[in-house]
C-alpha positions as CSV (number, residue, x, y, z in Angstrom):
1,M,-17.5,-5.5,16.6
2,R,-20.0,-8.4,16.2
3,S,-19.1,-10.2,19.3
4,G,-21.3,-13.2,20.2
5,A,-23.5,-13.3,23.4
6,D,-20.8,-15.8,24.9
7,D,-18.0,-13.5,24.2
8,L,-19.3,-10.5,26.2
9,T,-16.7,-11.0,28.9
10,T,-14.6,-8.0,30.4
11,R,-11.6,-9.2,28.2
12,A,-13.9,-9.0,25.1
13,R,-15.3,-5.6,26.1
14,I,-11.8,-4.2,26.3
15,R,-10.8,-5.7,23.0
16,D,-13.7,-4.4,21.2
17,A,-13.2,-1.0,22.7
18,A,-9.7,-1.0,21.5
19,I,-10.6,-2.3,18.0
20,G,-12.9,0.9,17.8
21,L,-10.3,3.3,19.1
22,F,-7.4,2.0,17.2
23,G,-9.4,2.1,13.9
24,R,-10.5,5.6,14.7
25,D,-7.5,7.2,16.2
26,G,-4.6,5.0,15.2
27,F,-2.4,2.8,17.2
28,S,0.1,5.3,18.5
29,R,-2.5,7.9,19.4
30,A,-4.9,5.6,21.3
31,T,-3.9,5.1,24.9
32,V,-4.5,2.4,27.4
33,R,-6.4,5.0,29.4
34,A,-8.6,5.8,26.6
35,V,-9.3,2.2,25.8
36,A,-10.1,1.7,29.5
37,S,-12.6,4.6,29.5
38,A,-14.3,3.2,26.3
39,A,-14.6,-0.2,27.9
40,G,-15.8,1.2,31.2
41,V,-12.9,-0.4,33.2
42,S,-9.7,0.9,34.9
43,P,-6.4,1.2,33.0
44,G,-5.1,-1.4,35.4
45,L,-7.5,-3.9,34.4
46,V,-6.5,-3.5,30.7
47,I,-3.0,-4.2,31.7
48,H,-4.2,-7.2,33.9
49,H,-5.9,-8.8,30.9
50,F,-3.5,-8.1,28.1
51,G,-0.1,-7.1,29.8
52,S,0.7,-4.2,27.5
53,K,-0.8,-2.2,24.7
54,A,1.3,-4.1,22.1
55,A,-0.2,-7.3,23.5
56,L,-3.6,-5.7,23.3
57,R,-3.1,-4.9,19.6
58,E,-2.0,-8.5,18.9
59,A,-5.3,-9.7,20.4
60,C,-7.3,-7.2,18.3
61,D,-5.5,-8.4,15.2
62,E,-6.2,-12.1,16.1
63,H,-9.9,-11.3,16.6
64,V,-10.3,-9.2,13.4
65,L,-8.5,-11.7,11.3
66,S,-10.7,-14.6,12.8
67,Q,-13.7,-12.5,11.7
68,T,-12.4,-12.0,8.2
69,A,-11.5,-15.7,8.0
70,T,-15.0,-16.7,8.9
71,Q,-16.4,-14.4,6.3
72,G,-14.0,-15.6,3.6
73,R,-14.9,-19.3,4.1
74,E,-18.5,-18.3,4.0
75,K,-17.9,-16.8,0.6
76,T,-17.0,-20.2,-0.8
77,D,-20.7,-21.2,-0.2
78,P,-23.3,-19.4,-2.2
79,G,-25.9,-19.7,0.6
80,S,-23.5,-18.4,3.3
81,T,-22.5,-15.6,0.8
82,R,-26.1,-14.6,0.5
83,E,-26.6,-14.4,4.3
84,L,-23.3,-12.5,4.6
85,I,-24.4,-9.8,2.1
86,Q,-27.9,-9.7,3.6
87,D,-26.4,-9.1,7.1
88,Y,-24.2,-6.3,6.0
89,L,-27.1,-4.5,4.2
90,N,-29.3,-4.8,7.4
91,H,-26.4,-4.1,9.9
92,P,-23.8,-2.0,8.3
93,D,-23.0,-0.2,11.5
94,Q,-21.9,-3.5,13.0
95,Y,-19.0,-3.8,10.6
96,S,-17.8,-0.2,10.9
97,D,-15.2,-0.8,13.5
98,E,-13.9,-3.8,11.8
99,I,-13.5,-2.0,8.5
100,A,-11.8,1.1,10.1
101,Y,-9.5,-1.3,12.0
102,I,-8.4,-3.0,8.8
103,R,-7.8,0.2,7.0
104,R,-5.7,1.5,9.9
105,S,-3.6,-1.7,10.0
106,L,-2.9,-1.7,6.3
107,G,-1.9,1.9,6.3
108,D,0.5,1.3,9.3
109,E,4.1,0.9,8.1
110,S,5.4,-1.0,10.8
111,Q,6.3,-4.8,11.5
112,A,2.7,-5.1,13.0
113,G,1.1,-3.7,9.9
114,D,3.3,-6.0,7.6
115,A,2.2,-9.0,9.8
116,F,-1.4,-8.1,9.4
117,F,-1.3,-8.1,5.5
118,D,0.7,-11.3,5.6
119,A,-1.9,-13.1,7.7
120,V,-4.6,-11.8,5.3
121,V,-2.7,-13.4,2.3
122,R,-2.4,-16.7,4.3
123,Q,-6.1,-16.7,5.0
124,T,-6.8,-16.0,1.3
125,Q,-4.6,-18.9,0.4
126,D,-6.6,-21.2,2.6
127,I,-9.8,-19.9,1.3
128,I,-8.8,-20.5,-2.3
129,R,-7.4,-23.9,-1.5
130,T,-10.8,-24.7,0.3
131,G,-12.8,-23.4,-2.6
132,I,-10.8,-25.6,-5.0
133,E,-11.4,-28.6,-2.9
134,A,-15.2,-27.9,-2.8
135,G,-15.3,-27.4,-6.6
136,A,-16.2,-23.8,-6.2
137,I,-13.0,-22.3,-7.4
138,R,-10.9,-23.5,-10.4
139,Q,-7.4,-24.8,-10.1
140,V,-4.7,-22.0,-10.2
141,Q,-1.1,-22.4,-11.4
142,D,0.5,-20.3,-8.6
143,L,-1.6,-20.4,-5.3
144,R,0.5,-17.9,-3.4
145,A,0.6,-15.1,-6.1
146,T,-3.1,-15.6,-6.8
147,A,-3.8,-15.2,-3.1
148,V,-1.8,-11.9,-3.2
149,V,-3.8,-10.7,-6.2
150,I,-7.1,-11.5,-4.7
151,A,-6.3,-10.2,-1.3
152,S,-5.1,-7.1,-2.7
153,N,-8.1,-6.4,-4.7
154,S,-10.4,-7.1,-1.9
155,L,-8.4,-4.8,0.6
156,S,-8.2,-2.0,-2.1
157,M,-11.9,-1.9,-1.8
158,L,-11.8,-1.1,1.8
159,M,-8.7,1.4,1.4
160,L,-10.5,3.2,-1.4
161,G,-14.0,3.2,-0.2
162,R,-14.5,7.0,0.0
163,H,-13.2,7.3,-3.6
164,L,-15.4,4.4,-4.8
165,S,-18.5,6.1,-3.3
166,R,-17.7,9.4,-4.7
167,A,-17.0,8.0,-8.3
168,L,-20.4,6.0,-8.2
169,G,-22.4,8.9,-6.6
170,T,-23.2,6.8,-3.5
171,E,-23.8,8.2,0.1
172,S,-22.3,6.7,3.2
173,P,-22.6,7.9,6.8
174,E,-19.2,6.2,7.4
175,P,-16.0,8.2,6.7
176,H,-14.5,5.2,5.0
177,G,-17.3,5.4,2.4
178,I,-18.4,1.8,2.5
179,G,-22.1,1.6,3.0
180,P,-25.0,-0.5,1.7
181,D,-25.5,1.6,-1.4
182,L,-21.9,1.0,-2.4
183,L,-22.1,-2.8,-1.7
184,R,-25.3,-2.9,-3.9
185,Q,-23.5,-1.3,-6.9
186,L,-20.2,-3.3,-6.7
187,T,-21.2,-6.8,-5.6
188,L,-22.5,-7.9,-8.8
189,P,-19.8,-6.4,-11.2
190,A,-17.1,-7.9,-8.9
191,L,-18.6,-11.3,-8.9
192,D,-19.4,-11.3,-12.7
193,I,-15.7,-10.6,-13.2
194,Y,-14.7,-13.5,-10.8
195,T,-17.4,-15.7,-12.4
196,N,-17.1,-14.9,-16.3
197,G,-13.7,-13.3,-16.6
198,F,-13.0,-10.0,-18.3
199,Y,-11.4,-10.9,-21.6
200,T,-13.3,-12.8,-24.4
201,D,-10.2,-15.0,-25.0
202,S,-6.8,-15.9,-24.0
203,R,-4.7,-13.6,-26.3
204,F,-3.8,-11.2,-23.4
205,L,-2.7,-14.1,-21.3
206,D,-0.8,-15.8,-24.1
207,A,1.1,-12.5,-25.0
208,A,2.1,-12.0,-21.3
209,R,3.1,-15.6,-20.8
210,G,5.0,-15.5,-24.0
211,V,7.1,-12.5,-23.0
212,L,7.8,-13.6,-19.5
213,L,8.8,-17.0,-20.6
214,E,11.1,-15.4,-23.2
215,T,12.7,-13.0,-20.7
216,T,13.2,-15.7,-18.3
217,T,14.8,-17.9,-20.7
218,N,17.2,-15.1,-21.9
219,A,18.0,-14.1,-18.2
220,G,19.0,-17.8,-17.7
221,R,21.3,-17.8,-20.7
222,E,23.0,-14.6,-19.4
223,H,23.7,-16.1,-16.0
224,A,24.8,-19.5,-17.5
225,P,28.6,-20.3,-17.0
């Protein structure tokens, strides 16, 4: 994890070691003793700082979500986006634990996993709202639903990294398949779609809007007294 120089405390070292282990081994398999060994401390010190393994996971969630929130806000500014892309291209290994942790969280069918996804959606809503206020993102009709779509699209890249690399013929030293070569191939197509759209006109949107409006109206009549 990319902890700052002022965050290299014992608590931060334990948290970062846990993020790496949770992402690699899974939350149920990774033990407090293993986290302690990776951080170079005693198991008792892990409990002293976090109280329990569940609380340690909550701290890891909070830290990773804080990182993604910062990156998301940076993406609403072209200059910051440039720096973020360049940083990943120069130091992809520094993002590996974060990516593995997010992938593991999203695949974890538990309340904690659900809470992680919900937090990402809330972050995405805030990012969209900030972008709209800054004039970088156009107004949307349904902020919540749009945030779910955008968050799902972004997270699917992380979940499907190995398949994306395979389909595009790129190589990555990481098991998740997300390396600099994949980023180079996907960044411009993704931004092109977000910037210019995909369809040449509104016929598909109009068709969908029409049928959804019709079915909603009919359903309302059927339930009318």
